[in-house]
ZADODO-262961 format. One line per 8 residues: number of its first residue (from 1); for each residue z, x negated, y of N, C-alpha, C. Coordinates in steps of 0.1 Angstrom, whole numbers, always signed. Layout:
// residues N
NUM> Z,X,Y,Z,X,Y,Z,X,Y; ...
This chain:
// residues 177
1> +2090,-1080,+341,+2090,-1080,+355,+2076,-1074,+362; +2076,-1069,+372,+2063,-1065,+378,+2063,-1070,+390; +2053,-1072,+398,+2050,-1074,+411,+2059,-1074,+422; +2061,-1061,+422,+2074,-1053,+432,+2088,-1057,+428; +2091,-1066,+415,+2106,-1069,+413,+2104,-1080,+417; +2092,-1095,+418,+2093,-1101,+422,+2096,-1106,+437; +2088,-1094,+442,+2087,-1096,+460,+2101,-1088,+462; +2110,-1082,+456,+2121,-1079,+459,+2132,-1091,+460
9> +2128,-1099,+442,+2135,-1106,+447,+2138,-1117,+458; +2127,-1121,+462,+2121,-1129,+470,+2123,-1118,+485; +2124,-1112,+485,+2131,-1103,+498,+2147,-1105,+501; +2153,-1102,+486,+2164,-1102,+491,+2172,-1121,+492; +2164,-1129,+490,+2166,-1144,+490,+2164,-1149,+502; +2149,-1144,+510,+2156,-1144,+524,+2164,-1138,+533; +2165,-1127,+531,+2175,-1119,+537,+2189,-1125,+538; +2195,-1131,+525,+2205,-1138,+525,+2204,-1151,+533
17> +2194,-1158,+535,+2189,-1169,+549,+2193,-1164,+557; +2188,-1151,+558,+2188,-1147,+572,+2202,-1142,+579; +2211,-1133,+568,+2227,-1134,+569,+2231,-1146,+574; +2229,-1157,+565,+2236,-1172,+572,+2235,-1174,+584; +2222,-1173,+584,+2212,-1179,+601,+2224,-1171,+613; +2223,-1156,+606,+2226,-1149,+619,+2243,-1149,+621; +2249,-1156,+612,+2266,-1157,+610,+2268,-1166,+609; +2256,-1181,+618,+2260,-1194,+618,+2269,-1201,+605
25> +2263,-1199,+594,+2264,-1204,+581,+2256,-1208,+582; +2256,-1229,+586,+2245,-1232,+583,+2243,-1240,+570; +2251,-1245,+563,+2252,-1251,+554,+2246,-1246,+546; +2257,-1227,+540,+2251,-1219,+531,+2234,-1217,+534; +2230,-1217,+543,+2214,-1214,+546,+2203,-1224,+541; +2210,-1235,+544,+2204,-1247,+544,+2204,-1248,+526; +2216,-1246,+513,+2216,-1245,+502,+2203,-1232,+499; +2205,-1225,+504,+2193,-1214,+503,+2180,-1217,+500
33> +2177,-1224,+516,+2163,-1227,+516,+2158,-1239,+505; +2169,-1248,+505,+2165,-1254,+494,+2167,-1255,+478; +2172,-1245,+473,+2171,-1235,+459,+2161,-1228,+463; +2157,-1221,+472,+2145,-1217,+471,+2134,-1223,+470; +2135,-1233,+476,+2120,-1245,+476,+2122,-1249,+460; +2132,-1252,+453,+2132,-1253,+441,+2123,-1243,+430; +2128,-1230,+436,+2127,-1219,+429,+2112,-1214,+429; +2100,-1219,+440,+2093,-1216,+447,+2077,-1225,+434
41> +2084,-1242,+439,+2082,-1249,+431,+2081,-1246,+418; +2090,-1243,+411,+2087,-1242,+397,+2081,-1231,+392; +2078,-1218,+397,+2068,-1206,+396,+2057,-1214,+398; +2052,-1222,+404,+2038,-1230,+408,+2038,-1242,+401; +2044,-1248,+392,+2044,-1255,+384,+2035,-1254,+375; +2029,-1263,+367,+2011,-1261,+359,+2019,-1250,+349; +2011,-1250,+348,+2012,-1237,+332,+2016,-1246,+320; +2015,-1259,+312,+2022,-1262,+305,+2032,-1272,+305
49> +2038,-1271,+319,+2052,-1276,+321,+2060,-1266,+318; +2072,-1266,+311,+2086,-1260,+308,+2092,-1255,+316; +2097,-1268,+329,+2104,-1262,+336,+2099,-1275,+351; +2106,-1267,+362,+2101,-1274,+373,+2107,-1289,+376; +2103,-1301,+384,+2107,-1315,+385,+2109,-1313,+403; +2114,-1327,+404,+2112,-1334,+415,+2095,-1333,+423; +2087,-1342,+416,+2075,-1342,+422,+2069,-1324,+418; +2071,-1316,+409,+2067,-1302,+416,+2074,-1296,+425
57> +2088,-1302,+436,+2093,-1297,+444,+2084,-1303,+459; +2084,-1313,+459,+2075,-1324,+465,+2062,-1318,+468; +2053,-1318,+456,+2043,-1310,+457,+2036,-1300,+465; +2053,-1288,+466,+2050,-1273,+473,+2054,-1277,+486; +2064,-1286,+491,+2066,-1286,+501,+2056,-1290,+510; +2052,-1302,+502,+2033,-1308,+513,+2023,-1299,+513; +2022,-1288,+502,+2010,-1281,+501,+2018,-1267,+512; +2029,-1265,+510,+2029,-1253,+516,+2039,-1250,+528
65> +2046,-1262,+530,+2061,-1267,+543,+2055,-1274,+553; +2052,-1287,+546,+2047,-1297,+557,+2032,-1299,+562; +2021,-1291,+559,+2007,-1293,+561,+2008,-1282,+572; +2016,-1271,+573,+2016,-1261,+583,+2023,-1263,+591; +2037,-1269,+594,+2046,-1270,+603,+2048,-1284,+604; +2055,-1290,+620,+2057,-1300,+621,+2071,-1303,+621; +2076,-1306,+608,+2086,-1307,+605,+2084,-1330,+607; +2094,-1335,+612,+2098,-1345,+611,+2105,-1350,+599
73> +2094,-1354,+589,+2097,-1357,+574,+2091,-1358,+565; +2092,-1362,+555,+2084,-1359,+543,+2093,-1353,+531; +2081,-1350,+523,+2085,-1341,+512,+2102,-1347,+502; +2095,-1360,+506,+2107,-1370,+496,+2121,-1368,+504; +2119,-1373,+519,+2127,-1371,+529,+2138,-1355,+522; +2129,-1341,+519,+2137,-1328,+517,+2136,-1330,+505; +2130,-1335,+494,+2140,-1338,+481,+2152,-1344,+481; +2155,-1356,+486,+2167,-1360,+488,+2175,-1355,+499
81> +2170,-1343,+510,+2180,-1335,+518,+2186,-1325,+506; +2178,-1319,+497,+2182,-1308,+488,+2191,-1313,+481; +2192,-1327,+472,+2204,-1335,+468,+2213,-1336,+473; +2212,-1340,+491,+2226,-1343,+493,+2230,-1331,+499; +2223,-1320,+503,+2230,-1308,+503,+2238,-1299,+493; +2231,-1297,+484,+2232,-1292,+472,+2244,-1294,+462; +2244,-1308,+459,+2249,-1316,+448,+2265,-1324,+456; +2261,-1323,+470,+2276,-1329,+477,+2281,-1325,+491
89> +2271,-1312,+496,+2276,-1308,+506,+2278,-1315,+518; +2269,-1325,+517,+2263,-1334,+532,+2249,-1340,+532; +2243,-1349,+539,+2235,-1354,+543,+2231,-1367,+535; +2238,-1371,+529,+2235,-1384,+519,+2232,-1376,+508; +2224,-1387,+500,+2222,-1385,+485,+2218,-1396,+477; +2219,-1400,+467,+2219,-1413,+460,+2204,-1418,+468; +2193,-1410,+467,+2182,-1414,+476,+2180,-1419,+492; +2189,-1417,+501,+2188,-1423,+511,+2199,-1434,+508
97> +2207,-1431,+502,+2215,-1445,+502,+2213,-1456,+498; +2200,-1452,+488,+2190,-1467,+480,+2179,-1466,+491; +2180,-1463,+501,+2168,-1458,+512,+2153,-1457,+502; +2154,-1447,+495,+2143,-1442,+488,+2140,-1435,+496; +2145,-1425,+507,+2142,-1412,+514,+2151,-1416,+526; +2144,-1405,+542,+2154,-1405,+551,+2160,-1397,+554; +2173,-1398,+555,+2185,-1388,+556,+2179,-1382,+566; +2184,-1368,+560,+2181,-1354,+576,+2192,-1352,+578
105> +2193,-1353,+589,+2205,-1347,+596,+2201,-1334,+606; +2207,-1321,+611,+2205,-1312,+617,+2206,-1305,+630; +2200,-1302,+637,+2202,-1295,+651,+2200,-1278,+645; +2203,-1272,+656,+2202,-1259,+656,+2205,-1249,+666; +2202,-1235,+666,+2205,-1229,+678,+2192,-1235,+687; +2200,-1233,+705,+2195,-1238,+715,+2191,-1256,+714; +2199,-1262,+703,+2196,-1274,+704,+2187,-1282,+702; +2177,-1286,+707,+2163,-1295,+703,+2167,-1305,+698
113> +2158,-1309,+685,+2166,-1321,+678,+2158,-1332,+686; +2151,-1336,+694,+2148,-1346,+702,+2159,-1359,+711; +2172,-1351,+712,+2176,-1363,+721,+2187,-1366,+708; +2194,-1362,+700,+2199,-1367,+687,+2186,-1378,+681; +2173,-1376,+681,+2165,-1382,+667,+2164,-1394,+682; +2166,-1394,+695,+2159,-1404,+701,+2176,-1415,+700; +2186,-1411,+698,+2195,-1422,+696,+2201,-1425,+684; +2196,-1417,+674,+2192,-1425,+657,+2181,-1436,+657
121> +2169,-1432,+668,+2162,-1442,+668,+2163,-1453,+674; +2174,-1452,+684,+2177,-1463,+695,+2183,-1473,+683; +2196,-1465,+676,+2201,-1476,+669,+2196,-1479,+655; +2184,-1476,+653,+2174,-1477,+637,+2183,-1470,+628; +2189,-1461,+631,+2191,-1456,+620,+2182,-1446,+613; +2184,-1450,+600,+2168,-1443,+591,+2176,-1426,+591; +2176,-1420,+602,+2173,-1404,+596,+2164,-1398,+604; +2161,-1387,+599,+2152,-1375,+606,+2158,-1362,+613
129> +2159,-1358,+624,+2165,-1346,+626,+2157,-1337,+625; +2158,-1326,+621,+2149,-1310,+620,+2165,-1300,+623; +2153,-1293,+629,+2162,-1280,+636,+2160,-1267,+627; +2173,-1266,+622,+2177,-1257,+611,+2163,-1248,+613; +2167,-1235,+621,+2159,-1224,+621,+2142,-1225,+622; +2142,-1239,+624,+2130,-1243,+624,+2122,-1246,+611; +2131,-1254,+603,+2132,-1253,+589,+2131,-1246,+578; +2139,-1233,+582,+2138,-1217,+579,+2123,-1212,+584
137> +2120,-1213,+595,+2106,-1206,+593,+2097,-1211,+585; +2095,-1222,+581,+2087,-1234,+576,+2086,-1228,+563; +2099,-1226,+559,+2101,-1228,+543,+2095,-1209,+544; +2097,-1200,+550,+2095,-1186,+549,+2077,-1183,+549; +2074,-1191,+558,+2057,-1195,+560,+2050,-1204,+547; +2059,-1209,+543,+2053,-1214,+529,+2054,-1205,+516; +2063,-1199,+519,+2067,-1185,+511,+2056,-1178,+506; +2050,-1174,+522,+2041,-1158,+524,+2030,-1167,+521
145> +2029,-1178,+524,+2013,-1186,+519,+2010,-1186,+501; +2022,-1192,+496,+2020,-1194,+484,+2017,-1178,+476; +2029,-1171,+482,+2026,-1155,+472,+2013,-1147,+479; +2008,-1147,+492,+1995,-1143,+490,+1983,-1148,+484; +1984,-1163,+482,+1976,-1172,+478,+1977,-1167,+459; +1987,-1165,+455,+1985,-1162,+442,+1985,-1147,+437; +1988,-1141,+449,+1981,-1124,+446,+1968,-1126,+446; +1958,-1134,+450,+1943,-1136,+452,+1940,-1139,+438
153> +1949,-1147,+425,+1944,-1150,+414,+1951,-1142,+403; +1946,-1134,+394,+1951,-1130,+386,+1959,-1138,+375; +1951,-1148,+372,+1961,-1159,+358,+1969,-1161,+371; +1972,-1164,+378,+1982,-1175,+385,+1993,-1163,+390; +1988,-1148,+390,+1999,-1143,+394,+2007,-1138,+381; +2000,-1135,+372,+2005,-1134,+360,+2016,-1143,+352; +2009,-1156,+356,+2018,-1165,+353,+2033,-1168,+357; +2027,-1164,+369,+2042,-1161,+379,+2052,-1150,+375
161> +2048,-1140,+374,+2053,-1127,+372,+2061,-1132,+359; +2055,-1137,+350,+2062,-1139,+336,+2070,-1149,+338; +2071,-1160,+348,+2080,-1168,+347,+2092,-1161,+356; +2085,-1155,+363,+2098,-1146,+371,+2109,-1136,+368; +2105,-1129,+351,+2112,-1122,+344,+2127,-1128,+341; +2124,-1143,+344,+2136,-1149,+339,+2145,-1147,+348; +2144,-1146,+362,+2151,-1144,+373,+2162,-1137,+369; +2176,-1138,+374,+2185,-1131,+372,+2182,-1114,+379
169> +2191,-1103,+375,+2185,-1087,+380,+2198,-1083,+384; +2197,-1068,+397,+2202,-1063,+397,+2205,-1051,+383; +2217,-1048,+379,+2220,-1039,+374,+2216,-1026,+378; +2209,-1019,+367,+2206,-1004,+377,+2223,-1000,+379; +2225,-986,+385,+2236,-985,+386,+2244,-979,+374; +2233,-968,+367,+2238,-961,+357,+2241,-972,+347; +2236,-984,+345,+2246,-993,+337,+2259,-994,+338; +2268,-992,+350,+2281,-995,+347,+2287,-982,+345
177> +2281,-971,+343,+2289,-960,+347,+2295,-960,+329
């Protein structure tokens, strides 16, 4: 796989997120964001690691998303949200039920997260409200930073391209004839 193929796959993933947002398919958009973080965390894992882990997910979030955008959550909260959304299509996960992370609930569109956050804070409900489109933009900015960073490091881009060679690929049209 070449760097062009890597960037094409990234572009398609981002387009899928955009299509979901444009069509008000919010939970599928969240699934794609959290899966995307998993993908980039796995691509970014240390060279000697066979596969990505919770630690890699959290590290990627801290470095590429949370340090740049003002998201009201921690990397652990994002990981717990990923588990809830991807595994049970809900905002709760084992980590939130066991109070190891704060639940993330969402606002979207023109809805500001602050009013709902104020209500949750007033009843001492342990949750953070994130604006979906802000989360999407934070993810996209993180991806752009990650790709820009690895593009400047020959050894790192080679490792990422080798790992990305395992991605699913669209078959050329000639294959089906």
